[in-house]
C-alpha positions in Angstrom: 103.3 172.6 -22.5 99.5 172.3 -22.3 98.0 175.1 -20.3 96.2 173.8 -17.2 92.4 174.3 -17.1 90.2 174.7 -14.0 87.7 171.8 -14.3 84.4 170.9 -12.6 83.6 167.2 -13.1 80.1 165.9 -13.0 79.3 162.1 -12.9 77.9 159.3 -10.8 78.8 155.7 -11.6 82.0 153.7 -11.9 82.2 154.4 -15.6 82.8 158.1 -14.7 85.4 157.4 -12.1 88.1 156.3 -14.6 87.7 159.5 -16.5 87.8 161.6 -13.4 90.9 159.7 -12.3 92.6 160.4 -15.6 91.9 164.1 -15.4 92.9 164.2 -11.7 96.4 162.8 -12.5 96.9 165.2 -15.4 98.2 168.8 -15.2 94.6 170.1 -15.1 93.0 171.2 -11.8 89.8 169.6 -10.6 88.2 172.5 -8.6 84.9 170.7 -8.0 83.1 167.4 -8.3 79.3 167.2 -8.7 77.6 163.9 -8.1 74.2 162.5 -7.0 73.0 162.6 -3.5 73.4 159.4 -1.4 70.6 156.9 -2.0 69.1 154.1 0.1 70.3 150.7 -1.3 70.1 147.0 -0.4 67.9 145.1 1.9 68.7 147.4 4.8 68.1 150.5 2.7 71.3 152.0 4.1 72.5 155.2 2.4 75.0 154.5 -0.3 77.3 157.0 -2.0 78.1 157.1 -5.7 81.4 155.8 -7.0 82.3 159.3 -8.0 81.7 160.6 -4.5 83.9 157.8 -3.1 86.8 158.8 -5.4 86.3 162.5 -4.6 86.3 161.9 -0.8 89.3 159.6 -1.0 91.3 162.3 -2.9 90.0 165.2 -0.9 88.3 166.9 -3.8 85.7 169.7 -3.4 82.4 167.8 -3.5 78.9 169.1 -4.3 75.7 167.0 -4.1 72.8 169.2 -5.0 69.2 168.0 -4.7 68.3 170.3 -7.5 70.6 171.4 -10.3 68.6 174.7 -10.5 69.1 175.5 -6.9 70.3 179.1 -6.6 72.8 178.3 -3.9 74.3 175.5 -6.0 74.5 177.8 -9.0 76.4 180.4 -7.0 78.8 177.7 -5.7 79.5 176.6 -9.3 80.2 180.2 -10.4 82.5 180.8 -7.4 84.7 178.0 -8.5 85.7 180.0 -11.6 86.1 176.9 -13.8 87.2 177.1 -17.4 85.4 173.9 -18.4 82.8 171.5 -17.1 83.3 167.8 -17.9 80.2 165.6 -17.7 80.2 161.8 -17.8 77.2 159.6 -17.0 75.2 162.3 -15.1 71.8 163.9 -15.3 70.6 166.2 -18.0 71.9 169.7 -17.2 69.8 172.8 -17.3 71.2 175.7 -19.5 71.8 177.7 -16.4 74.4 175.2 -15.4 76.1 174.1 -18.7 76.4 177.8 -19.9 78.5 178.8 -16.9 82.1 178.1 -18.0 83.7 180.2 -20.6 85.1 177.3 -22.6 81.8 175.4 -22.4 80.6 172.1 -21.0 81.6 168.8 -22.6 80.2 165.3 -22.3 81.6 161.9 -23.0 79.0 159.6 -24.6 79.4 155.8 -25.0 78.5 155.6 -28.7 79.6 156.9 -32.0 77.3 159.9 -32.2 74.9 160.8 -33.8 74.0 157.1 -33.5 72.7 155.7 -30.2 71.7 158.9 -28.4 70.1 158.1 -25.1 70.5 156.5 -21.7 71.7 153.0 -22.6 74.0 153.2 -25.7 76.3 150.3 -24.7 73.4 147.9 -24.2 71.6 148.8 -27.4 74.7 148.6 -29.6 75.0 144.9 -28.6 71.3 144.2 -28.6 71.1 145.5 -32.1 74.0 143.3 -33.2 76.4 146.1 -34.0 80.0 145.1 -34.9 81.5 148.3 -33.8 80.8 151.2 -31.4 82.9 153.8 -29.6 83.0 156.9 -27.5 82.3 160.5 -28.5 83.1 163.9 -26.8 80.8 166.8 -27.6 79.7 170.2 -26.4 76.5 170.1 -24.4 73.5 172.2 -25.7 69.8 172.3 -24.9 69.0 169.0 -26.4 70.1 165.6 -25.2 73.3 164.2 -27.0 72.9 166.5 -30.0 75.7 169.1 -29.4 78.7 169.7 -31.7 81.1 166.7 -31.8 84.7 167.3 -30.7 86.2 163.9 -31.2 85.5 160.1 -31.2 87.2 156.7 -30.9 86.0 153.5 -32.4 86.2 149.9 -31.1 85.2 146.5 -32.2 82.3 144.5 -30.6 83.3 140.8 -30.6 80.6 138.1 -31.3 80.3 136.9 -27.7 81.2 140.1 -25.9 78.8 141.1 -23.1 77.8 144.6 -22.1 79.9 144.2 -19.0 83.0 143.5 -21.0 82.3 146.3 -23.5 81.6 148.7 -20.6 85.2 148.2 -19.3 86.7 148.6 -22.8 84.8 151.9 -23.4 85.7 153.1 -20.0 89.4 152.8 -20.8 89.0 154.3 -24.3 86.8 157.1 -22.9 89.3 158.2 -20.2 92.0 158.7 -22.9 89.7 160.5 -25.3 88.4 162.8 -22.6 91.8 163.9 -21.6 92.8 164.4 -25.2 89.7 166.5 -25.7 90.4 168.7 -22.7 94.0 169.2 -23.9 92.7 170.2 -27.3 90.3 172.7 -25.8 93.2 174.1 -23.7 95.3 174.4 -26.9 92.5 175.9 -28.9 92.8 173.2 -31.6 89.2 171.9 -31.5 87.1 172.1 -34.7 83.6 171.1 -33.6 81.3 169.3 -36.1 77.5 169.6 -36.4 75.9 166.2 -35.8 73.3 166.8 -38.5 76.2 166.9 -41.1 77.2 163.3 -39.9 73.8 161.7 -40.3 74.0 159.4 -43.4 71.6 156.7 -42.4 68.6 156.1 -40.1 69.3 157.0 -36.6 69.3 154.3 -33.9 68.4 155.3 -30.4 69.3 154.1 -26.9 66.4 154.6 -24.6 66.4 153.6 -20.9 65.8 149.8 -20.6 62.8 148.5 -18.7 61.8 145.0 -17.7 59.7 144.1 -20.8 62.7 144.8 -23.0 64.6 142.1 -21.1 62.2 139.2 -21.8 63.6 136.6 -24.1 61.1 135.5 -26.8 62.0 132.0 -28.0 60.2 132.4 -31.3 62.9 134.9 -32.3 66.1 133.8 -34.0 69.2 132.6 -32.1 71.1 135.7 -33.2 68.4 138.0 -31.9 68.2 136.2 -28.5 72.0 135.9 -28.3 72.4 139.6 -28.8 69.7 140.4 -26.2 71.2 138.1 -23.6 74.8 139.5 -23.9 73.5 143.0 -24.3 71.9 142.8 -20.8 74.7 140.8 -19.0 75.5 141.1 -16.2 73.0 143.9 -15.6 70.0 144.2 -15.7 70.0 140.6 -17.1 67.6 139.0 -19.6 64.9 136.8 -18.3 62.5 134.0 -19.4 59.8 131.8 -17.9 60.4 128.0 -17.8 57.6 125.5 -17.0 58.4 122.9 -14.4 56.3 119.9 -15.4 56.9 118.1 -12.2 55.7 121.0 -9.9 53.3 122.4 -12.6 54.5 125.9 -12.2 56.2 128.7 -14.1 59.6 129.9 -12.8 61.5 132.9 -13.9 65.2 132.5 -14.9 67.8 135.0 -15.8 70.2 133.9 -18.5 73.6 135.5 -18.0 75.7 134.3 -21.0 75.1 132.9 -24.4 76.8 131.3 -27.4 75.3 130.2 -30.7 75.5 126.4 -31.2 74.9 126.0 -34.9 72.6 123.0 -34.0 69.2 123.1 -35.6 66.2 122.9 -33.4 64.5 119.5 -33.2 61.9 120.1 -30.5 60.6 123.6 -29.8 60.0 123.1 -26.1 62.7 120.8 -24.8 66.0 121.8 -23.2 69.0 119.6 -24.0 72.3 119.0 -22.3 75.5 120.1 -24.2 79.1 119.7 -23.2 79.4 123.5 -22.9 76.0 124.2 -21.3 72.2 123.9 -21.7 70.7 124.1 -25.1 67.7 126.5 -25.4 65.7 126.3 -28.6 65.1 129.4 -30.7 63.3 129.6 -34.0 66.2 128.3 -36.0 68.9 126.9 -33.8 69.8 126.3 -30.1 71.6 128.7 -27.9 74.2 127.4 -25.4 73.7 128.8 -21.9 76.3 128.1 -19.3 75.4 130.5 -16.6 71.8 131.1 -15.2 69.9 132.3 -12.2 66.6 131.1 -10.8 64.4 133.9 -9.4 65.5 134.7 -5.8 68.6 132.6 -6.0 72.3 133.4 -6.8 73.7 132.9 -10.3 75.2 129.4 -11.0 77.1 127.4 -13.5 74.9 125.1 -15.6 76.6 122.0 -14.0 75.6 123.2 -10.6 72.0 123.6 -11.8 71.9 120.2 -13.4 73.3 118.6 -10.2 70.1 119.7 -8.4 67.5 119.6 -11.2 66.3 117.1 -13.7 66.5 119.0 -17.0 63.6 116.9 -18.5 61.3 118.6 -16.0 61.9 122.0 -17.5 60.2 123.2 -20.7 60.2 126.4 -22.7 56.8 127.8 -21.5 55.3 128.9 -24.9 57.5 126.9 -27.3 58.8 128.3 -30.5 56.0 129.7 -32.6 
């Protein structure tokens, strides 16, 4: 029998909910849930709660939404919960005054195989960089981001055309199992933590927050590079490019929401072509097949819907392949 631990869970997005749910249905006791404050969202700027809050409210869990993680009242509330362990998934950086509270420590689930891809967007960057595998890692939080002692990890394959949305779901499922296994191991005192420095055998790759300039497709790059960028940003935040409408003599922004390599060599560096599976976009070496796209200010659409309302000959790659 695994001794039950008193757990405070900290997280915000949907990714964290599956882990919270797994712990909630285990023999461990969730004595508190910490998540972000409600934020204005959408055109009406109505207050929107986090996915973690929604789960906590639905299941009548003790909920805390501090404005500041260093607030003295919040700190006292945490201490009063008398938790054995804090579990953190997709949350803010914790100050030491918080992560040092529980006797058994504070653990984090990170969506990469640490020490590789430390940072805010590990799932995106693994695909953008063309990795063939990634995974999830549990570790003890310390004063530096994503550098604490590793407890355990699980590996998974990244398929050639897999998008970040698809990988997100896969890692969410693997992560929920790994987190529960980690909590059980801590309860049973069988954990043997490993220093991350001892696991660094090659140059470290990082996973910084993604900003708009990173999302721009540069058609002078190879098809592989652009293919990885498109799928590494799909469905969110989405890669983008500017196309020139020769008829209206204007530049229009498009988001490209899926991608496949065609194997067809580029004949003209500016022209888009029709293919049975989508629209062919020219890169430096071969065309990419795009079957789903979105004009700025419009909803996403299948390429056949786009072609029904637009003459493809009017649209050109703005700068051409250099």
